[in-house]
C-alpha positions in Angstrom: 91.8 90.0 122.6 89.2 93.1 123.0 86.8 93.2 125.8 83.7 95.3 124.7 81.5 95.7 127.7 77.7 97.3 127.3 76.6 98.6 130.4 72.9 98.8 131.6 71.0 96.9 134.0 69.4 93.3 133.8 65.6 92.1 133.8 63.0 93.2 131.0 61.7 96.0 133.1 65.2 97.8 132.4 65.3 96.5 128.9 64.2 99.6 126.5 65.4 102.2 129.0 67.7 104.9 128.1 70.2 103.3 130.8 70.5 100.6 129.1 71.6 101.9 126.0 75.2 100.2 126.2 72.7 96.6 126.1 71.0 97.9 123.0 74.4 98.6 121.3 76.0 94.8 122.0 72.8 93.3 120.6 73.2 94.6 117.8 77.2 94.2 117.0 76.2 90.7 117.8 73.8 90.5 115.8 74.8 92.5 112.8 78.4 91.0 112.6 76.8 87.2 112.7 80.3 86.2 114.1 79.3 85.6 117.6 78.2 82.7 119.6 74.6 83.3 121.3 74.5 84.7 125.1 75.2 83.1 127.7 75.4 83.8 131.7 79.0 83.8 133.1 78.2 82.8 137.1 82.0 83.4 137.6 81.7 87.5 136.9 77.7 87.6 136.5 77.5 88.5 133.0 76.6 87.9 129.8 79.1 86.9 127.6 79.4 86.2 123.4 82.7 85.4 122.0 83.5 86.4 118.7 85.5 87.6 116.0 86.0 90.9 114.4 88.4 92.4 111.6 90.5 89.2 112.6 90.3 90.3 116.3 89.1 87.9 119.1 86.0 89.5 121.0 84.4 89.1 124.2 80.7 91.1 124.3 79.5 91.5 128.0 76.8 92.9 129.5 77.3 93.1 133.1 74.6 91.4 135.4 74.9 93.1 138.5 72.9 96.1 137.9 74.7 99.5 137.3 76.4 100.4 139.8 78.3 97.5 140.7 79.1 97.2 137.1 83.2 97.1 137.9 83.0 94.0 139.5 81.9 92.3 136.6 84.3 93.5 134.6 87.5 93.3 136.7 86.7 90.0 137.0 86.4 89.1 133.2 89.8 91.4 132.6 91.6 89.5 135.1 90.4 86.2 134.0 91.2 86.9 130.1 94.2 88.9 130.8 93.0 91.7 129.3 94.8 94.6 128.4 93.8 98.1 129.4 93.8 99.4 125.8 91.5 96.5 124.9 88.9 97.3 127.3 86.4 99.3 125.5 83.0 100.8 127.2 79.5 101.6 125.5 77.4 103.5 127.7 74.8 106.2 127.6 75.6 109.5 128.7 73.4 112.4 129.9 75.3 115.2 129.0 75.4 114.4 125.0 72.2 114.8 123.3 70.2 111.8 121.9 71.6 110.6 118.6 75.0 112.0 119.3 78.2 109.8 120.2 81.8 110.9 121.4 84.7 108.2 121.8 87.0 108.8 124.5 89.7 107.9 126.6 91.1 107.7 129.8 88.1 110.6 130.8 86.6 110.9 134.0 83.3 108.8 135.0 81.4 112.2 135.0 78.7 111.2 137.1 78.1 108.3 135.3 77.7 105.5 138.5 78.6 102.4 136.1 81.6 104.0 134.8 82.7 105.0 138.2 82.0 101.7 139.1 84.5 99.9 136.7 87.1 102.9 137.5 87.0 102.0 141.0 87.5 98.6 140.5 90.0 98.2 137.8 91.9 101.1 139.9 92.4 103.0 136.3 90.5 105.1 133.7 92.9 104.0 131.4 90.2 102.5 128.8 88.0 103.8 125.7 85.0 104.7 126.0 82.0 105.3 123.9 79.5 107.7 124.4 75.9 107.4 123.6 73.9 110.7 124.6 70.5 110.6 125.6 69.6 114.0 126.5 66.5 115.3 125.0 67.1 118.2 121.8 64.6 120.8 123.1 62.2 122.5 125.4 60.1 119.7 126.0 62.5 118.1 128.3 63.0 120.9 130.9 59.3 122.0 130.6 57.8 118.8 130.9 59.8 115.3 131.8 62.2 116.8 133.9 60.2 118.8 136.5 58.0 115.9 136.8 60.6 113.4 137.3 62.9 116.0 139.1 66.1 113.6 138.5 68.4 112.3 136.2 68.2 108.9 138.2 65.0 108.6 137.8 64.7 109.8 133.7 67.4 107.3 132.7 65.1 104.9 133.8 62.8 105.7 131.6 61.7 104.5 128.3 63.3 105.7 124.9 60.1 107.8 123.1 59.0 107.2 119.9 61.0 109.7 118.0 64.1 109.0 120.2 64.2 105.4 119.9 64.1 106.0 116.0 67.4 108.3 116.9 69.2 106.0 119.3 68.9 103.3 116.8 70.9 105.3 113.9 73.1 106.0 116.7 73.6 102.4 117.8 73.9 101.6 113.9 77.3 104.4 113.6 78.1 102.9 116.9 78.7 99.5 115.5 80.4 101.3 113.1 83.1 103.6 114.9 84.2 99.9 116.4 84.7 98.7 113.2 86.9 101.1 112.2 88.3 101.0 115.6 89.5 97.7 115.5 90.8 97.8 111.5 92.4 101.3 112.1 92.9 101.9 115.7 91.4 104.1 118.6 92.2 107.4 117.3 90.9 106.7 113.8 87.6 106.3 115.0 87.9 109.3 117.1 88.2 111.8 114.3 86.0 109.9 111.8 83.3 109.5 114.5 83.6 112.5 117.1 
């Protein structure tokens, strides 16, 4: 059984923000593959979960509802309850270090400043899990000359909605992420890394 976690913040206020990229990716996977249950709130873990099947494997999709910085508590509960092996924990999240539209698949990498990933590492006591990193860093000078100077921090930037052009590119990356996950399930994570990184 695989546990695929998308990171984000709960509530409509954050639904289309850059920090909710992981949630958006999971929504696409659930809708595209049409083999998953409706989202239901698991009150024990405080996560929205959807169970289904991909490539003959049982999958749990999970969106922690604890807010980003506390994602680890929901993930740890699900991992312990369902007896998930480290190799079967896959996390999808936004990444400021990558340009918007780019995806990178990594294993056992550091949190690199991402507070949701840091929370998971601390809660599990390991970073031995697979990550699908989705870039949100705007391409070109616009970011540095306008957005960043006004917002003064990455924390404010990630909580803003994608603009129209970014959203188009982000949706393409989400589709690519779904393909990468399907490849990882069929042929293994290393094959997916070679093909999509």
